[in-house]
N, C-alpha and C positions, 0 to 999 in steps of 0.2 A: 160366384163362390168357388173357391179353390178346391181341388180334389186332394184328399189326404195322400201322403206319400205311400202308405201301406197299400192303398187301393191301386195306385199306379204300378207299384212293383208286382202286385199279384196279377194284374191284367197282363203285364209284360211277360210274366212267367207262363201264363196260359198260352199266349201267342207264340212263344218260342218252343214250348213243349209239344204243341199240336203236330208240326211237321215230323218231329222225331218219332212220335207214336205211330205215324202213318208209314214212314220209310224204314225204320229200324227193323221191324219183323220181316220185311220182304227182302231186304238186301243182306242182312246178317242175322240169320235165325238164332245162332248161338252166341250172339253178342251179350256181354255183361249188362248192357243197358236194359235188355228185356228182363233179366233176372231181378234187377233192382226194382223195376216197375211192378213186377209180379209180387215181390216181397212187400212193397208198399201197399199193394192191394190187399194182401193177406193181413197186414196190420190194420188196415181200415175195416176189414170184416170183423177182426177181433174187437175193435172199438165199437162197431155196431152191436155186437153180442153183449158186451158189458153195459152199454147204454140201455139196451132193451131189458136186460136183467135187473138193473138198478131201480129202486123205488124212489130215488130222489127226483125232484122236478127238473125239467129241462132235458129229458131224454131225446125229444125230437130235434132239438138244437144240436145235441152231440152227434146224432146220426147224420144230420146235414153237414156237420163239420168234417166228418170222415168221408163223405160221398165222393169228392174229387179223386181221392186215391183209388177207391174201389172201381170207379168208372174208367179211370186211366188203365188199370190192369185188365178190365174187360175189353177195352179197345185193343190193347196189345195182344191179348189171346185170340181175339177174333181175326185180327190182321195176320197172325201167324198161321191160322188154319185155312186161309183162302189162298187160291193160286194167284200170284201176282198181286195186283191191287184190288182183285175181286171184280165181280160184275158191276159195271157202271162206276168203277172207282170207289167201291164201297169203303175201303180202308181210309181213303182221304176224307170221305163224307163223315164217317164216324169220328175221326180225329177233329175235323172242323166243328162238328156238333158239340163234342166235349169241350173244345175251347170256347165256343159261344156260350154254353151253359155256365162255365166257370166265370166268363167275362161278365155275365149279367148277374149271377147269383152272388158271387164272391163270399163263399161261406166263411173263410178264415177271417177276413177283414171285417165282416159284419158281425159274426157270432163269437169270435174268439177274443174280443176286447174285454178288458177288465170291467166287471159289473155290467157287461153287455151293453156298453154305451154305443149309441149309433154313430156311424162315421160322420165327419164334418160335411161330407158331400151330401148326405141325406139327413139333415137335422130333424130331430123330433121336437115337436112343439112342447115347450116346458111351461108348466103352470106358473103364473106370476107368484113370486115369494110373498108370503103373508108377513106383514110388518109385526115384529115382536115388540110389544110394549115393555120397556124396561122400567124398573122401579125408580131409578134416578130421574127419569123424564117425568114420571108421575108426580114425584115430590119436587115441584117447581118452586114453591115458596113455603118453606117450613120455618121461617124466621132465622135462618142461618146467617152468620156474619159474613163480611166480605172475604175474609181469608178462607173460610170453609167453602164458599161458592167458587172462588178461584181454584181451590184445590180440586173440587168436584169437576170443574171444567177440564183441567189437565188429566184427571183420572178417566173421564169419559172419552177424551180424545185418544187415550192409550188403550181403549177397548175394554175398560172395566176389568183389570187383571184378576184372575182367579174368581171371576163372577162375584165381585165384592162391591160394596157401596161405602162411601165416606160419610160417616155420621157427623163427625166434627173434627175440625183442625184447630189446634191450640199452639200459638207461638210461644217460644221459650222467652222468659224475661231477659231483656237486655241483648237479645240476639236478633240479627236481621233475617237470617234464613232458617234458623233452627226451629223446628216445630214437631208436634206429635199429632198424628192422625189416628182417629178411632175408626176401625173398619168393621163391617158386619157382612155376612153372606147375603146376597141379593134374594135368595129363596129362603123363606122361613123354615127353620129346622134343619138346614143343611150346614155341615161343618165347612170351614174354610180349608181348602186343600190346594196344594200346588203353588202357593204364594211364596216367592223368594225375595231376598234383599234386592237383587238386580231388577226384578219386576217393579218394585216400589221406587227404586232410585231412578229408573229411566224416565218416568213422566215428569219428575222434578229436576232432571239434569244434574244429579249429584253422583258421587262415586258410591258403588255398592257397599264399600267399607264404612260409609257414613250412615248406614241404615241398620237399625237393630229392631227385630221383631220380638214382641213380648206378649204373653197371655194377659187377658183382661180378667181381673178378679170380679166376682159377683158383688155388687154394691147395692144398697137400698135405692130403689128407683131406677136401677140400670141393670140390664141383663149381662151375663158373661158366659164363659164356657167356650167350646170349640167353634161356635158360630161367630165369635168376636175376636178381634185381634188389634193390638196397638203397634204402630210403626213409629219409631223415634228417628227422625231425620235431623242429623246434627252436623252439618258440614263446618259451621263456624267453630263449634266447640271442639271438634276433632282437630281442626287446624291449630287451635290454641293448645290442645292437649299434646300434639306432636312437638310444638315449639317449646312450651313451658308447662309441663305436666305438674300436677300436685303430687304430694307424697303418696296419697292413696292411688292415684291414677298410674304413677310410675310402678308401684308395687303390682297393681292388677295387670298391667300390660307386660311387664318384663320379669317379674319374680313369681307371681302366682299363676301365670299362664301355663298351659300344658308343657311347654318347652323351657320354662323358667327354672330358676334355682331352687324354688320351693313350690312345686305345682300343687294347685288346689288350696293355697293359703290366702288369708286376708290380713291386711294390716289393721291392727286394732288402734294403735296410736304410736306416735313418735315423740320421745321426750329428750330434752337436753339438760344435762347437769353441768353447768359451767364451773362450779367449784371443783368438781372431780375431773372435769375435762373428758366427758363421755357422752355419747349419744346412744339412746336405747331405741330399738325397733321391736315392738311387741306385736306378735302376729299369732294367728290361730288358723286351724284348718277349717274350711267351710263345712266339711262333714266331720263332726266331732268324733266319729268312730274311726277315722283314719289316723295313721301315725305320720308325723312330718318326715319327708324325705328331702334333706337339705344338702345342696352342693354349695358350700360356703363361698368358694372362689367365684362361682357363677352369680351368686347373690351380690357379691361385692362389685363385680363388673356391671351388673344391672343397675345398682344404686350409685355408681360412680365413686365407690370407696376403694382405698388401697387394699390390694390383696396381701395383707400382712398378718402372719401367724401371731405376732407379738401384740397386736393392737385390736384385732377383730376376733370375737369369741361368740359361741352359740351355746345356749342353755335350753334343753328340751324338757318339758314337763307335760306329759300326756299328749294332748292334741295342740297344746300351745308351745311356743318357743320364743326366746328372747335373744336378739343379736345385739351385742355391746360393741361399740366402736369407740376406742379410746384415742385421744390425741397423742399420747406417749405410752410406751409399754407399761401397763399397770403393775406387772409382777417384777419389774426391775427395781422397785423401791424396797427399802429395808424396813421390816417390822421387828423392832427390838423386843426381846423377851423380858418380861417383868414378873415379879413374884405374884402379883395380883392375877395375871393371866394364867400362870402355871399352877395356881392353887386349885386342886380338884374340889368340885362341889359335892353335895350330899350323894349324888349318884356316880361319883368317881369320874366326872367329865371335866376336862380343862381345855383351854384354847391353845391349839398347837400351830395355828396359822390363819391366814386370811385369803379369801377367794379374790377373783378379779373384780368383783362388784363391791369389795370391802366387807363382805360378810365374814364373821368369825367361823372358823372350822374347829370342831371339837373332836377329841379322841378320848380314850378311857384308860384309866389305870387299873380298874377292875370292872367286872360286868355286874351292874346292879340288878338287871333283870334276871340274870342267871344265878345270882348269889354265888359268884365265883370270881377268881382272879382273871386277868386278861393276858393273853399271849400278845406277842408283837411280831410283825414281819416288815422289815425295811429292806428295800432293794434299790440298787443304783450303782453306777460305775464310779471309779475313783474321782474325787473332787466334785461330786454331785451334791453333797450336803448330808450324807448319812450320819457322820459323827456329830454334826451340828444338831441334827434331830435327836440323836442319842442324848445329848446334853440336856435339852429341854424336857425330854421324856423322863430321864433319870431325876431331874430336879422335881418334876411333878410327883413322881413316885416317892421321892424322899420327903417332900412336903406333906404327903399323905401318911408318913410314918412307916414306909416300907424299906426293906433291906435290898441293896443292889450289889450284884457281882458283875464285873465286866471282863470278858476274856477276848483277846485278839490274837492274831497270828504273828504280827510284827509290832514292835514298839514304835510309837510316834508321839509327837508333842501333845496332841489333844487328849489322847487316851490317858497319858501320864497325868495331865492336869485333872482330868475327871477322877482319877484314883484318889485324889486328896479329899473328895467330898462323898465317897461311897465306901462301903464296907471292905470290899476286896477288888483288886484289879491286877491282871497279869497279861503278858504279851508273848506267849508261846503256845504252840499246839498242846504241849504237855500240860501247861497251866489250865487251858480250856478243858482238857480231858478230866483233870482232877476236879475242877469246879462242877462239871456235869455229874461226875460220879458222886461227889459229896451231896449235891442237890437231890440226886436220886435216892441216896441213903436217908436224907431228911424226910422223904415221903414215908419210909418205914418208921422213923423216929416219931414223927408227928402223928402217925396213925395210932400210936400207943400213948401219946401225951394226954393225961387227964385234964379236964376242964375244971376250974376251981368251984363252980357252982353246984356240980353234982358228982365230981370225981370220975366221970366217964369221958372217953375220947369221942370227939365229934368231927365232922367235916368242917373245913374252913368256911367262915361266913364273913365277908368283908364288912368292916365297920362295927362288928360285934365286940363290945368292950370286954366280954368274958373270955375271948379267945386268948390262950396262953402264949401265942407266938405271933410274929409279924409276917406279913406277906413278903415272899422272897422273889426277886426278879433276876433271872440269870440271862446275861447278854452274851451272844456269840458273834462278834464282828468277823467278817469274811468267813462265815461258817462253811461255805462250800469249799473254800481252799483248805480249811482245817480238816474237813471230812475226807479229803483226798490225801492227807498226810500219810507217808509211808509207814510210820511207826504207830501213830495214835489215831489215825483217821477212822478206823473201824470202831474204836471205843467212843469217839466223839459222835459219830453218826448214830450208833446204836443207843447210847445213853440220851442223846438229844431227842431221838424219836420216842423213847420210853417216857421221857420227861414231858414231852408234848401231849402224850396220851393220858398219863396218870397224874401229872403235877397239879392240875386244877383242884382236885379234891383236898389237897394238903396245902393250899395257899402258895403254890409255886408257879410262876409264869415264865415262859421261855421266850426270848426275844432274839431270834437269829437275824442276821443281815448278810447281804451279799449281792451278787450280780445276776442271779438266775433263780427262779422258783420251781425249776423242773427237776425230775427225778434223777436224770443222768448227771446232774451237778450237785447231788447231795441230798435232795429232798425226795423222800418217798411219797407216794400218793396219800397214805394215811397221815403222814406228818403234815403235808400241805393242807389237807382237808381240815385237820384240827386247828391249824394256825389260822386258816381263812375264816372258820366259823367262830372263832373266839378272839378276834382282833379286828382292827381296822387297818388293812395293809396300806403301806405308804411306799409308792414307787417314784423314785427320782429319775433323772435322765439316765436311760439305759444305753446311750450311744447313738441312737437314731430314733425318729418317731415310730418307725415300724417295730423296733425292738421294745420300746416303751409300751406300745399298744399291746404287743403280744404278752409281755410280762404282766400287765394289768389284767388282761383277759384271763391269764393263767391263775390269778388270785380271785376272780369273780365267779360267783355261782352261775350267773347268766352274763353273756357278753353284751353289755350295753355299749353305747358310744363312748369311746375313750378319748379324752382331749389330747392334743398334740403338744409335745415339749420339744421345740427345736434345739439344736446345739447352742445357738446364740440368738438373742433377740436383736434383729437388724431391721431398722426402718427402711422401707423402699423409698428411695430418693430419685426423682427424675425418671427419664426413660432409658431403659437398657439399650434400646435400638439407637437412640441418639448418641449415647456414649460409645457404642460400637462404631458408629459412622465417624465420630471424631477421634476414635482411638484412645479414649480416656479410660482410666482404671475405675472399677466400681468403688464406691465409698466404703471405707472400713469403719463402721460405727456399731459394731456388734456389742451386745451387753450379755454377760454370762447369765446362764439360767441356773446356776448353782443355788440350791435351796428351793427351787420350784419343783413341786411333786404332784402326783396324782394320788389322792386318797380315796379308797373304796369304802363307802359308807355301809351302814347295816343293811340298807335296802338294795345293795348291789350297784348303786349308781356311782360312777367315777366322777370326782370333782377335782378341778385344777386349783391348787393353792400355793401360796408362798409361805413356807414354814417360818416360825419365829427365829430370830437371829440371836445366838449367844456368843458374845465377844470373848474369845479365849485370851486375847491380849490384856484383858482387864480381870479384875477379881470376880470369880463366879460365885463368891459367897453371898452376893445379893440374891441369887436365885435359889441356892440350897439352904436348908435349915441350919441352925447354929451347931447342932450336934448330929454326928453321923449315926444312923440307925444300925444296930448290930443284932446278931442272933442272941437268943437267951442262953444263960449259963447251962441250962439243962441240955440244950441242943449241942452246944460246943462240947460238953462233957461226953455225950453219946457219940459224937463224931470222933472225938479223941480215942474213945475205947475201940472204935473200929479202925483206927489208924488212918483216918481221912482228914484230920484237922492239924495242919502244920504249915510251914512255909512252902507254898506250892511252886515256888521258883527253884526249889532244890532239884538236883539231878534225880533220875529215876531210882527209886529205892529197890533193893533186891526183892524180887517176887511181887512187886507192886502190881504189875499188869500181866505178867506171864511167869511161870515157874523158872527158877534158876537152872542153868544147864547141869546135867548130871554126867559124871564120868562113866564110860562104859568099861568093859573088861580090858580093852586095849589101851586104856588111858586117854582116849579121845573124849571130847565133851559134846553133848547134844542137848537140845531143848525140846521138850514135848510141846506139841501145839496146845493152845488153850491159855487160860490165864484170866486175870480180872476176877470180879466177884462171881461170875457165872461161867468161867472157863473159856470165854471168847478171847483169843490172843492172836499173835502173829506167828508165822512159820519160823522154824529154827534157822539160825544164821550159821554160816560156816559148814564145814564137812561134818558128817555124823553118820552113824550106822543106823540104817532104817530097818524096821522090823520086817521079817519075811512074811509075805502074804501067802498063807496056806489054806485059807477058807474064804467062802463068800462073805462071811461077816467081817473078817479083817479087810477084805477088798473094799467093802462098803465104807468102813471106817477110814480107810486110806483116801478114798475119793472125797469124803466129807472134809478131811483135813486139808486136802489140796484146794478145794473150792470154797472153804469157809462156810460150808452148808450148816 
């Protein structure tokens, strides 16, 4: 039997240290070796003291473990106090005795080993291990089939992982290697812990990714709970799933996974509509309390779809969502306006366009639920489709018997054509200022108009046949540009804001249009809030998807997901990398997005639609009623009395917006600030004598005149 290496090294240390202990104190009394030996002895005495003081078992073993150091220090001290090597060579005898004691006792190698195992050189007889009877051995014949018995054999050879027993193994239909094994804990009442997919895969020689562990539901006649577990071993199905997955499997693995395009989602079903050329993927969140987080480009890559803004769209409804994949851009088709679509129903709603799924989108000419007219807000850059939308909206209002005024900053073909079918139309900032001023005056006139049934004035009620006047809709195209006009901008801005706030009581709706819904471009916060709450804002292309999204969010009470409107609908053809390698140009197959808009519905949800198309090259009389709706004679008479009803294309009348210049004592002319109905006007032009500021009150008035406060 071989001697352990630790014992050999310890005996060698004792043999080499013994001569040093005998010689060092006699030859070199002040040698550092003596000090080291004495310090080691002091440490040993400290170890003795702690071992004796401790109540823990094994104190004697600890004292014996420290004894070589203490005895070595004693030998060194004794040798240092004797002359020479002492009588009869006592120093050498003490050192030899110390080495012999350590050689035989070996306290470190015997007693310092972990768990105090005896050295190999002196084996301790071990009791024979008792055979542990395992349950699988006891259940030798329980009527199990051949597959279960074979699985148990492999399981027992693997050492019964996690102390479990195979109750039954079931092969999957049509599969050679796929099966499900039912496991239970070997000890009754103990939960299964520590079992991993790798521990199950190893006995059956499959990849750990082909194993899925699942809980066992409690069923009649069979237990369940933590002491039971099912392991699905599916190497064949996973190989087929990797090569040719089904729609459900592809969605689960690549879309609904934690790193997928819609994590936590499940595919409900996939539908194909060949007539419309569209494929629908309807999905929902596994947890109905969660909100879908969709990365549409990532979903397209996972499903092998083209990442095309013009053909792939997503619609979110609570915890469910719908992904529509079209063969061709659905919003590139034309939906022509007809009188049937534009005729408002009993609630003042008419069809203004169609969504990507072919659903009609409705907007309102008056608010039936609020018993009031409706404002309008239309945004978009040039050539985006605003005037086209004006045409269908004016036609719907005219078909409802309402009066329409249209004011623009500059004259163009379409607005001139529309002027033939509405009450009044003009194309200057002055004309727009006069129309807003007249509409504002109509609020005062209508507030005093008696109703025929009782002779008393009342607020406007849409659809009430007793109302003595018609609803008036005032349009301001390029309103932001007009509001910044040097001469009439302040009148347009102020009267437009007042009309937005007070006009609904008197049957007057305001419909501004432009390229921005923000205050620094002409919209005050109060004006924007009133327009947003009393209309369905329509936002056409604002120049970029980011600008469109920002404009839509500016008109929404809550920022929902806003659809993207690209500059052009362009199908993705081929590989951009391959074209770059061959040096070919990208295909130029863009389709204009003019007429495509985002409409914000009453619930704050933004919907992408294609507005109806009114062809200005043909006769628009098919869309408008036969007769143009006008104001009543009483309203015209009252406006005439106020000097507000005339040809609004005339030049500015003297004193119309600001007082005429007055000559001072020196013969010069000057204009006082103020003007209009309430004194708001522009500053004086040309040189003029200013009043001398001699008091704080005059200074305050001068500051107000300078800042238009």
